[in-house]
C-alpha positions, 0 to 999 in steps of 0.5 A, a space after each residue: 870458742 873461735 873457729 880459727 886463729 891468725 897468729 902474728 909475731 909482734 916482738 922486738 925481732 918480728 919487724 916494724 910493720 908486724 903491728 900494722 899487719 895485725 891491725 889490718 887483719 882485725 879490720 878485715 876480719 870485722 868487715 867480713 863479719 867474722 870477728 866472733 869466729 876468728 881471732 888474731 893472736 900477737 906473739 913473739 
């Protein structure tokens, strides 16, 4: 179970950069050592 979630819209109406935004969140979460505590959810 995760302590927190970050939801990023990644559907066709969400914008071109939404995928890169979700990727960057994942990189920063990993660098902070929080990969097991925070999950990035792509929706849309």
